[in-house]
N, C-alpha and C positions, 0 to 999 in steps of 0.2 A: 202362546201359552209357552210356561214355561215351569217344570217339575223340580220343587224343595223341600224335602228332606228335613223331617223335624228329625233330630235328636236330643235324649237325656245331657243337657249340661256337663254334669260331673262324669257322666262314665263317653258317653260316644253311644251308647243305646241304639239306636234308630228308635220315632213308637212310629210312624209313621210318612206317607209321601206325599204333597196334595201337585194334580196339574193345576196351574193357574199365573195369573198376569200379577206381572210384578208388582202392580202395588195396589196390589187388595188378599199382600201377603197380609198387612200388620193387618189384615183380621182373624186371621190362623192364630198370630204368634203371640195375638193376649191370648191366646186360652192356657197359657201356664208360666208360671214364672220360672218351673227349673228344666223351660226346653228353653231348642234355641232352634235355628234351621237354616239350608247352603243352600245352594243349587245349583242342581244332579241331578241324572236321568237316569245315577247306580240303582243294581238292583236291592232294598233294604234288607234278602235273604243272604249275600250274600257278601256284606259292605257294613262299616262302622265304621264315626267320626273319629280319629285321632285328635281329643280336645287340648291334650302336649304340645301341638305346632300351635304356631299364629304363624298367616292365620288354620284358622281351625285345615280336617285335608280329611274327605271316604275317600277309605282301603275298601282291600279285601280281607276276606273274615281269613286268619290261618286254623288251618287241622287246630283241636284238640288233638294236647296230648298224649290222654287217659288210655289204656292200654287192659284187656284185661289180662291177668296172670291165674288160672287156675280161678279160683274162685273168692282173687281178691284183686279191686283195679286202681292200675300206677302212676304216678307220674300225670297226677289232679289237677286240675292252675288250686289256687286258690283264692283265695272263696268263692266257693263251685254249692249250686243246692245238686243229690244224688237222690236216689226218688227210685225207688226199688219195686215194681208189678206184679206184690203175689197174693191175689187175690185178693187182695187192700190195698191202698198205695202209702207206701210206709217214705218219706222222704228227712235232708236230715239237711243241715248246712256241713259243712267239710271247708276243716283251712289244712288239715295235713295233706298227704298228697299220694297217703295210703286209706282204702277206704273195705275196708273183710263184707265178703254176707255173707250173713249167713239165710236163715228162710226156716219156720217149725213143720213145716212137711214137703218134703222130696218133690222139686218140678224142675222146671226150665222157663224160666224168669225173664222180662223187660228191663235195663236195670238206665237209666238216661244219668247223664253226669250230662248240667247243663249252668260254666261259667259263668262269670258274677262278670268276665269281664268281658266281652262284644267282638272282639278284635276275634276271638276262637268261637265255633262250631259247636253248636251241644251235639256229642256220644254219647253215642247208642251200644247196649249192645246185650244179646243173652245167654242167660252163665246155667250153667247144671249148679243145684242146693239140696 
């Protein structure tokens, strides 16, 4: 048995991990034309596939550079989805490096920064608004 990681060809985001015999991998690889696979036992939570390399390589994710400065999140990777959980869920696609946060109701809220680039971890912050 071998372990294979299936990833998106355009981004390198790992979408699944399968344990199977090498001769059976063709059955799984026909599931999607936008995905490919690589043999690796790395943990998908902590890795991505660098599709800029030839051949592609499995690499460890790096720390998300986003940080909270008061009610502003700075150094946001572009593009990212930023979600504010304030009793409801408010998400926005962000292409700026900073996001100014506000809410109609004062309180402490969870904010999640999910970069489109799979080399970064998702970042979470608690913010007082």
